[in-house]
C-alpha positions as CSV (number, residue, x, y, z in Angstrom):
1,M,148.3,122.8,93.5
2,A,150.5,122.3,90.5
3,H,148.8,120.3,87.8
4,H,149.3,119.4,84.2
5,T,147.1,118.6,81.2
6,P,148.2,115.5,79.4
7,S,148.0,115.6,75.7
8,R,146.2,112.9,73.8
9,D,149.5,111.6,72.5
10,S,151.3,111.5,75.9
11,R,148.6,109.4,77.5
12,P,149.4,105.6,77.7
13,A,147.9,103.7,74.8
14,R,144.6,102.0,75.5
15,P,144.9,98.3,74.6
16,H,141.2,97.8,74.2
17,G,139.7,101.2,73.3
18,I,136.0,102.2,73.7
19,G,134.9,99.6,71.2
20,A,136.2,96.6,73.2
21,A,135.6,95.8,76.9
22,P,138.4,94.8,79.2
23,D,138.5,91.3,80.7
24,P,136.5,91.5,84.0
25,G,138.9,89.1,85.7
26,P,138.2,86.1,88.0
27,L,134.6,85.6,89.1
28,D,133.0,85.0,92.5
29,P,131.6,81.4,92.9
30,M,128.0,82.6,92.8
31,E,128.7,84.5,89.5
32,R,129.4,81.1,88.0
33,A,126.5,79.3,89.6
34,S,123.6,77.8,87.7
35,R,120.1,79.2,88.2
36,D,119.1,76.1,90.2
37,E,122.1,76.5,92.5
38,L,121.3,80.1,93.0
39,E,117.7,79.5,93.9
40,T,118.7,76.8,96.4
41,H,121.1,79.4,98.0
42,Q,118.3,82.0,97.9
43,L,115.7,79.8,99.6
44,R,118.1,78.9,102.4
45,H,119.0,82.5,103.1
46,L,115.4,83.8,102.6
47,R,114.3,81.4,105.4
48,W,116.9,82.9,107.7
49,T,116.0,86.5,106.8
50,L,112.3,86.0,107.4
51,R,113.0,84.4,110.8
52,H,115.5,87.1,111.7
53,A,113.1,89.9,110.8
54,Y,110.1,88.3,112.5
55,E,111.9,87.6,115.7
56,N,113.9,90.9,116.0
57,Q,111.9,93.6,114.2
58,P,108.7,94.4,116.1
59,F,107.2,96.5,113.3
60,Y,107.6,93.7,110.8
61,R,106.3,91.0,113.2
62,R,103.2,93.1,113.6
63,K,102.8,93.3,109.8
64,C,103.2,89.6,109.5
65,D,100.7,88.9,112.3
66,D,98.2,91.3,110.7
67,A,98.7,89.4,107.4
68,G,98.3,86.0,109.1
69,V,101.7,84.6,108.0
70,T,104.8,83.4,109.9
71,P,108.3,82.4,108.6
72,D,107.1,78.7,108.7
73,D,104.7,79.6,105.8
74,L,107.7,79.9,103.4
75,R,108.1,76.6,101.7
76,D,109.5,77.8,98.3
77,L,110.5,81.1,96.8
78,T,107.0,81.8,95.4
79,D,105.6,81.9,98.9
80,L,107.4,85.2,99.4
81,T,104.5,87.0,97.8
82,R,102.4,86.0,100.8
83,F,104.4,88.2,103.1
84,P,103.8,91.9,103.6
85,F,105.8,94.7,102.1
86,T,108.2,97.0,103.9
87,T,107.8,100.6,102.9
88,K,109.8,103.8,103.2
89,Q,107.2,105.0,105.7
90,D,107.8,101.9,107.9
91,L,111.4,102.9,108.1
92,R,110.7,106.5,108.8
93,D,108.3,105.5,111.5
94,A,111.1,103.4,113.1
95,Y,113.4,106.4,113.2
96,P,116.1,106.3,114.4
97,F,117.0,102.8,115.4
98,D,113.7,100.8,115.9
99,A,114.2,98.9,112.5
100,F,117.5,97.4,113.7
101,A,117.4,93.7,114.3
102,V,120.5,93.4,116.4
103,P,121.6,95.2,119.6
104,M,123.3,98.6,119.2
105,D,126.6,97.2,120.5
106,R,126.7,95.1,117.3
107,V,126.1,98.1,115.0
108,V,129.4,99.5,113.7
109,R,128.0,102.0,111.2
110,V,124.9,104.0,110.5
111,H,123.9,105.8,107.3
112,A,120.8,107.8,106.6
113,S,118.9,109.0,103.6
114,S,116.0,111.4,103.3
115,G,115.6,110.4,99.6
116,T,113.8,112.7,97.2
117,T,110.4,112.6,98.9
118,G,111.2,113.8,102.4
119,G,111.6,112.1,105.8
120,A,114.7,110.4,107.0
121,S,115.3,106.7,107.2
122,V,118.3,105.1,108.9
123,A,120.3,102.1,107.9
124,G,122.5,100.1,110.3
125,Y,125.4,97.7,109.6
126,T,127.2,95.1,111.6
127,R,130.8,94.3,111.0
128,A,129.8,91.4,108.7
129,D,127.4,93.8,106.8
130,V,130.2,96.2,106.1
131,A,132.4,93.3,104.9
132,T,129.6,92.0,102.6
133,W,129.0,95.5,101.3
134,S,132.7,96.0,100.5
135,E,132.8,92.6,98.7
136,L,129.8,93.5,96.6
137,V,131.1,96.9,95.5
138,A,134.4,95.3,94.8
139,R,132.5,92.9,92.5
140,A,130.8,95.8,90.9
141,I,134.0,97.6,90.2
142,R,135.5,94.5,88.7
143,A,132.4,93.9,86.7
144,S,132.9,97.4,85.3
145,G,136.4,96.6,84.2
146,G,138.4,97.8,87.2
147,K,141.4,95.9,88.4
148,P,143.5,95.7,91.5
149,G,146.3,98.3,91.5
150,E,144.3,100.9,89.6
151,K,143.4,104.3,90.9
152,V,139.7,105.1,91.6
153,H,138.5,108.7,91.9
154,V,135.4,108.7,94.2
155,A,133.3,111.8,93.5
156,Y,130.2,110.6,95.4
157,G,129.4,112.4,98.6
158,Y,130.9,111.1,101.8
159,G,129.0,111.1,105.2
160,L,125.5,109.7,105.9
161,F,124.9,109.2,102.2
162,T,126.0,105.7,101.3
163,G,127.6,106.5,98.0
164,G,131.1,107.8,98.9
165,L,132.0,105.3,101.7
166,G,130.4,102.4,99.8
167,A,132.6,103.1,96.8
168,H,135.6,103.7,99.0
169,Y,135.4,100.4,100.9
170,G,134.7,98.5,97.7
171,A,137.6,99.9,95.8
172,E,140.0,99.2,98.7
173,R,138.6,95.7,99.0
174,L,139.4,95.1,95.3
175,G,143.0,96.3,95.9
176,C,142.7,99.7,94.2
177,T,144.2,103.0,95.3
178,V,141.3,105.3,96.4
179,I,141.2,109.0,95.7
180,P,138.5,110.1,98.2
181,V,137.5,113.5,96.6
182,S,133.8,113.4,97.6
183,G,131.2,115.5,95.8
184,G,131.3,119.2,94.8
185,N,134.2,121.6,94.2
186,T,134.3,120.9,90.5
187,A,137.6,122.8,89.8
188,R,139.3,120.6,92.4
189,Q,137.8,117.5,90.7
190,A,139.4,118.5,87.4
191,D,142.7,119.3,89.1
192,L,143.0,115.9,90.7
193,I,142.0,114.0,87.6
194,A,144.8,115.8,85.8
195,D,147.4,115.3,88.6
196,F,146.5,111.9,90.1
197,R,145.5,110.3,86.7
198,P,142.9,107.9,88.0
199,D,141.7,104.9,85.8
200,T,138.1,104.9,87.1
201,I,135.7,107.5,88.4
202,M,132.6,106.8,90.5
203,V,130.2,109.6,90.3
204,T,126.6,110.6,89.2
205,P,126.3,110.8,85.4
206,S,125.0,114.4,85.5
207,Y,128.0,115.5,87.6
208,L,130.5,113.8,85.4
209,L,129.2,116.0,82.5
210,T,129.6,119.0,84.8
211,I,133.3,118.0,85.3
212,A,133.6,117.7,81.5
213,D,132.3,121.3,81.1
214,E,135.0,122.4,83.7
215,L,137.7,120.6,81.7
216,R,136.7,122.2,78.5
217,A,136.5,125.6,80.1
218,R,140.2,125.3,81.0
219,G,141.1,124.2,77.6
220,T,141.4,120.4,78.3
221,D,139.8,117.8,76.0
222,P,138.0,115.4,78.4
223,R,139.1,112.6,76.0
224,A,142.7,113.3,76.9
225,T,142.3,112.4,80.6
226,S,143.5,109.1,82.1
227,L,140.0,107.9,82.8
228,R,139.0,104.6,81.2
229,T,135.9,103.7,83.2
230,A,133.0,105.6,84.7
231,I,130.8,103.8,87.2
232,L,127.7,105.9,87.3
233,G,124.7,105.8,89.7
234,A,122.5,107.5,92.3
235,E,120.1,108.9,89.6
236,P,118.3,107.5,86.5
237,W,120.1,108.0,83.2
238,T,119.4,107.2,79.7
239,E,121.2,105.5,76.8
240,D,121.5,108.9,75.2
241,M,123.5,110.1,78.2
242,R,125.7,107.0,78.1
243,R,126.6,107.7,74.5
244,E,127.3,111.4,75.3
245,I,129.5,110.4,78.3
246,E,131.4,107.7,76.4
247,D,132.0,110.0,73.4
248,T,133.0,113.0,75.7
249,F,135.6,111.0,77.7
250,D,136.5,108.1,75.4
251,L,135.7,105.6,78.2
252,H,133.3,102.8,79.2
253,A,130.3,104.2,81.1
254,V,128.8,101.5,83.3
255,D,125.6,101.6,85.5
256,I,125.7,100.8,89.2
257,Y,122.5,100.6,91.3
258,G,121.9,100.7,95.0
259,L,119.9,102.2,97.7
260,S,120.6,102.9,101.4
261,E,117.6,100.9,102.8
262,V,118.7,97.7,101.1
263,M,122.5,98.0,101.5
264,G,123.9,101.0,99.5
265,S,125.7,100.9,96.2
266,G,126.4,97.5,94.8
267,V,123.0,95.9,94.7
268,A,123.3,95.6,91.0
269,N,125.8,96.5,88.3
270,E,126.3,96.3,84.6
271,Y,129.1,94.0,83.2
272,V,131.3,96.0,80.9
273,E,131.4,93.3,78.3
274,T,127.7,93.7,77.6
275,K,126.5,97.0,79.1
276,D,123.0,95.9,78.7
277,A,121.4,96.8,82.1
278,P,122.6,96.0,85.7
279,H,122.7,92.4,86.8
280,V,121.2,92.1,90.3
281,F,123.5,90.4,92.7
282,E,120.9,87.8,93.5
283,D,123.0,85.8,96.0
284,H,122.4,88.8,98.4
285,F,119.2,90.5,97.1
286,L,116.0,88.9,95.9
287,P,114.2,91.1,93.4
288,E,110.6,91.3,92.4
289,I,108.5,93.5,90.1
290,V,105.0,94.5,91.4
291,D,102.2,96.6,90.0
292,P,102.7,100.0,91.7
293,D,99.0,100.4,92.4
294,S,97.8,97.0,93.4
295,G,101.1,95.5,94.7
296,R,100.4,92.3,92.7
297,P,103.5,90.5,91.3
298,V,104.3,91.2,87.6
299,P,106.0,88.4,85.6
300,D,109.6,88.8,84.5
301,G,109.7,91.2,81.5
302,G,106.8,93.3,82.7
303,A,107.1,96.8,83.8
304,G,106.4,97.9,87.4
305,E,107.9,98.8,90.7
306,L,111.1,97.2,91.9
307,V,111.0,95.3,95.2
308,F,113.9,93.9,97.1
309,T,114.4,91.4,100.0
310,T,117.8,91.2,101.5
311,L,119.2,87.7,102.0
312,T,122.3,88.3,104.1
313,K,121.8,91.6,105.9
314,E,122.2,91.3,109.7
315,A,121.7,94.7,111.3
316,M,118.6,95.7,109.3
317,P,117.1,93.1,107.1
318,V,114.3,94.3,104.8
319,V,111.6,92.0,103.4
320,R,109.9,93.0,100.2
321,Y,111.1,96.6,100.4
322,R,109.2,98.8,97.9
323,T,111.9,101.0,96.2
324,R,109.4,103.1,94.1
325,D,111.9,102.7,91.3
326,L,110.3,101.7,88.0
327,S,112.0,98.9,86.1
328,R,111.6,95.4,84.6
329,L,113.4,92.1,85.3
330,L,115.1,90.5,82.3
331,P,117.1,87.3,81.8
332,G,120.8,87.4,82.6
333,T,123.3,87.7,79.8
334,A,126.9,88.2,81.0
335,R,126.1,86.2,84.2
336,P,123.1,84.0,83.2
337,A,122.1,83.1,86.8
338,F,121.6,86.8,87.8
339,R,118.6,88.5,86.3
340,R,119.0,92.0,84.9
341,M,117.0,95.0,86.0
342,A,116.2,97.3,83.1
343,K,117.4,100.9,83.5
344,V,115.3,102.7,86.0
345,T,113.0,105.0,84.1
346,G,111.8,107.0,87.1
347,R,110.0,106.5,90.4
348,S,106.4,105.7,91.0
349,D,106.3,108.7,93.4
350,D,108.0,110.9,90.8
351,T,105.4,110.2,88.1
352,I,103.7,113.4,87.2
353,I,100.0,113.3,86.1
354,L,99.6,116.6,84.3
355,R,96.1,117.3,82.9
356,G,95.6,113.5,82.4
357,V,99.0,112.8,80.9
358,N,101.5,110.6,82.8
359,L,105.1,111.9,82.7
360,V,108.4,110.8,84.3
361,P,111.6,112.8,84.4
362,S,113.5,110.5,82.1
363,Q,111.1,111.3,79.2
364,V,112.1,115.0,79.5
365,E,115.8,114.1,79.8
366,E,115.6,112.4,76.4
367,Q,114.3,115.7,74.8
368,V,116.9,117.8,76.7
369,L,119.7,115.7,75.3
370,R,118.6,116.1,71.8
371,L,119.5,119.8,72.0
372,G,123.3,120.5,72.0
373,A,123.0,123.8,73.8
374,L,121.4,122.2,76.9
375,A,123.1,120.3,79.7
376,P,121.4,117.3,81.4
377,H,120.7,119.3,84.5
378,F,117.0,120.0,84.7
379,Q,114.1,120.3,87.2
380,L,110.4,119.9,86.7
381,V,108.5,122.5,88.7
382,L,104.8,122.0,89.3
383,R,102.6,124.9,90.2
384,R,98.8,125.5,90.4
385,P,98.3,129.2,90.2
386,D,94.6,128.8,89.3
387,R,92.6,125.6,89.0
388,L,94.9,123.8,86.5
389,D,98.4,122.4,87.1
390,E,101.2,124.0,85.2
391,L,104.7,122.6,84.4
392,T,107.9,124.5,84.0
393,V,111.1,122.8,82.9
394,R,114.1,124.6,84.3
395,V,117.2,123.5,82.5
396,E,120.8,124.6,82.5
397,H,122.6,125.5,79.3
398,R,126.1,124.4,78.5
399,P,128.9,126.9,79.3
400,Q,129.7,127.6,75.7
401,A,126.1,127.6,74.4
402,G,126.0,131.3,73.5
403,E,123.0,132.5,71.6
404,A,121.8,128.9,71.1
405,A,120.7,128.9,74.7
406,A,117.9,131.3,74.0
407,A,116.7,129.4,71.0
408,A,116.7,126.2,73.0
409,E,113.8,127.4,75.2
410,E,111.4,127.3,72.3
411,Q,112.9,124.2,70.8
412,L,112.5,122.2,74.0
413,A,109.0,123.5,74.7
414,S,108.0,122.4,71.2
415,A,109.6,118.9,71.6
416,V,107.9,118.3,75.0
417,K,104.5,119.3,73.4
418,E,105.0,117.2,70.3
419,R,106.6,114.1,71.7
420,L,105.2,113.9,75.2
421,G,101.8,115.5,74.7
422,V,101.9,118.1,77.4
423,S,102.4,121.9,77.3
424,A,105.2,123.2,79.5
425,A,107.0,126.4,80.0
426,V,110.8,126.2,79.6
427,E,113.3,128.3,81.5
428,V,116.9,128.0,80.4
429,V,119.3,129.0,83.2
430,P,123.1,129.4,83.6
431,P,125.3,126.4,84.6
432,G,125.3,125.7,88.3
433,T,121.9,127.3,88.9
434,L,119.9,124.3,89.9
435,P,120.4,122.8,93.4
436,R,122.3,119.5,93.7
437,S,122.7,116.9,96.4
438,S,125.7,114.6,96.2
439,G,126.3,115.8,92.7
440,K,122.8,115.1,91.3
441,T,120.0,117.4,90.5
442,S,116.6,117.0,92.3
443,R,114.4,116.3,89.3
444,V,110.9,117.2,90.6
445,R,109.9,120.3,92.7
446,D,106.2,120.3,93.6
447,E,105.0,123.8,94.6
448,R,101.3,123.0,94.4
449,P,99.2,123.9,97.4
450,G,98.8,120.9,99.8
């Protein structure tokens, strides 16, 4: 394939620049609603969802019967806490299709995710579900600064993973031109960014930095590409990584959040004018924060596990689904009716307790990003060769790190010890060493017996 490398001067001028956000364009009616209007909408749809799940999902009806509640017990939104949770294990036990609440002849699509902790769960979609999903991802792209007529490079994986097709349908719904690259084949990603000149890229944050390394290796400044917006999700990422990505590419890096069991991408998204945490699209998803251990509700602002109830999903409604993602609910800013979810700091099932110290992967990522020789691709490996647990941080160095890569081992080990309070071995490995799924690195590998 012939391709060219545009110079910085030959690229069309950016009317806004990284310091100013583009106009997000016209809003959906619910984005303009008051909080009271939104809660009226939520209550009406929540009643429908509870009835739909109770009457058509045998596993959830059994859970409600065991808890002594029926849909008639929901009188206001606060009554939702009386209803039982849905867990990942519930959906695994229903494999493949027992969690569906409509006949199979109404299901037009299935997706599946094994997640990071094993076991497959399957999500189903009616034609209306696919339309809703497309509208929500279109809203997310628009919130990020995307416009009809622009080109969107989709580097999420296609297939049973929801990322690629969710982004694809949403970009088409907004009126964009989709470049369906999928994940992997980094050299081809760089070729197509140069040749097709997309405005927006949808990709995991760690893989976007891998693409940046490829561009530099071929002598291209990532800031000289056509990219103006990066919509980043599928893995937790920090503000330090946002700053690195925005500086590397001279674009707006915006956070999108989703999960297959609830809908896919487009459950929540940052608005480019604030970039201060994703706003939950609460006209379709009702969020809660609960204590990960007790399951008790946590007031807005408090940290805990994120829980979602779908409000409009037909094929597979989920009630109080425990995501295991750790976050907080904050007041809305760019869209006051929608609460924000603080950046996910990790997962309750990814929390490592190492010799009495609690540790989540994002804490290690912060230390990795402080060292210029290291890339944000790392894995925490747990072993128990004797009686005590041991932690090894395996981390890739950047392609041009040179001798600094060796020095980074000792520097990172010292930083983890001093700032996080745990001793860890550090192994710096070449770029591309660590396994990836859909462009993201699996953060925790537990090799302990049992």
